[in-house]
C-alpha positions in Angstrom: -19.8 -9.5 10.8 -16.5 -8.9 9.2 -14.1 -11.8 8.6 -11.0 -11.6 10.9 -7.9 -12.2 8.8 -4.2 -12.6 9.3 -2.2 -11.0 6.6 1.0 -12.8 5.4 3.4 -11.0 3.2 7.0 -10.8 2.3 8.1 -8.2 4.9 11.4 -7.4 3.1 9.9 -6.7 -0.3 6.1 -6.0 0.0 5.3 -3.9 3.0 3.3 -1.5 0.7 0.9 -4.3 -0.1 0.2 -4.7 3.7 -0.4 -1.0 4.0 -2.9 -1.1 1.0 -4.9 -4.1 2.5 -5.0 -2.2 5.9 -6.5 0.8 4.1 -9.1 -1.5 2.4 -10.0 -3.0 5.7 -10.9 0.4 7.0 -13.6 0.9 4.4 -17.1 0.9 5.9 -18.1 -1.8 3.3 -15.1 -4.0 3.9 -16.0 -7.7 4.4 -12.9 -8.3 6.6 -10.9 -6.9 9.5 -7.3 -7.4 10.0 -6.4 -8.9 13.4 -2.7 -9.1 12.7 -0.1 -9.4 10.0 3.4 -10.8 9.4 5.9 -9.9 12.0 9.5 -8.8 11.7 11.2 -7.8 14.8 14.4 -8.1 16.7 13.2 -11.0 18.7 14.4 -14.6 18.9 12.9 -16.8 16.2 11.0 -18.9 18.7 9.3 -15.8 20.2 8.4 -14.6 16.7 6.9 -18.0 15.8 4.9 -18.2 18.9 3.4 -14.7 18.4 2.6 -15.5 14.8 1.0 -18.8 15.8 -1.3 -17.2 18.4 -2.3 -14.4 15.9 -3.1 -16.9 13.2 -5.2 -18.8 15.7 -7.4 -15.7 16.2 -8.0 -15.4 12.4 -10.7 -17.2 10.4 -8.6 -16.7 7.2 -4.9 -16.3 6.4 -4.6 -14.0 3.4 -1.2 -14.2 1.6 -0.3 -11.1 -0.4 1.8 -12.3 -3.3 4.6 -10.3 -4.8 7.6 -11.4 -7.0 9.5 -13.1 -4.2 6.8 -14.2 -1.8 7.0 -17.9 -2.8 10.6 -17.8 -1.3 9.9 -15.8 1.8 10.8 -18.0 4.8 8.4 -16.2 7.2 5.5 -16.6 4.7 6.2 -20.3 4.3 6.2 -20.7 8.1 3.0 -18.7 8.5 1.2 -20.9 6.0 2.5 -24.0 7.7 1.1 -22.7 11.1 -2.2 -21.9 9.5 -2.5 -25.4 8.0 -1.6 -26.9 11.4 -4.5 -24.9 12.9 -6.9 -25.8 10.2 -7.3 -22.2 9.0 -8.4 -21.3 5.5 -5.5 -20.0 3.5 -6.0 -17.9 0.3 -3.5 -15.9 -1.8 -3.9 -12.9 -4.0 -1.6 -11.2 -6.5 -0.5 -7.9 -5.0 0.5 -6.1 -8.1 -1.1 -5.4 -11.4 1.6 -6.4 -13.8 4.1 -9.3 -13.8 4.2 -13.0 -13.5 3.8 -14.4 -10.0 4.6 -17.8 -8.6 1.9 -19.2 -6.3 3.1 -19.9 -2.7 3.2 -23.6 -2.1 0.4 -24.7 0.2 -1.5 -21.5 0.0 -4.2 -22.6 -2.4 -5.5 -21.0 -5.6 -3.9 -17.7 -6.7 -6.5 -14.9 -7.2 -6.2 -11.4 -8.7 -6.6 -8.7 -6.2 -9.9 -6.9 -6.7 -12.8 -6.0 -4.4 -15.1 -8.7 -5.9 -12.5 -11.4 -5.3 -11.7 -10.2 -1.8 -15.4 -10.5 -0.9 -15.8 -14.0 -2.3 -12.6 -15.6 -1.0 -12.7 -14.2 2.5 -16.1 -15.6 3.4 
């Protein structure tokens, strides 16, 4: 049984990270499936928030993909708050190989992105 996850990421700066995790979820040996991810659309904020809240509710884990500005991304911060309100496990992984990254407040320990870590933290 694959762990259903909601992927939270900085939509304005890190869409390629979301694309990469989607590709990994498609692997036959993937320990997770993506049920939804951060939303960015031309909808009123309340509509966006209610859609994200419902999507997070269907996930077992919220996975935060951390890039250089993720710790400041308003949507990510709201998604983490929603996950915490619903008692969901929240984990964060560094999305890029090089650089210094600031952990996102409230998202738990910051891990390196590798297949072994994904398997451990998403169970």
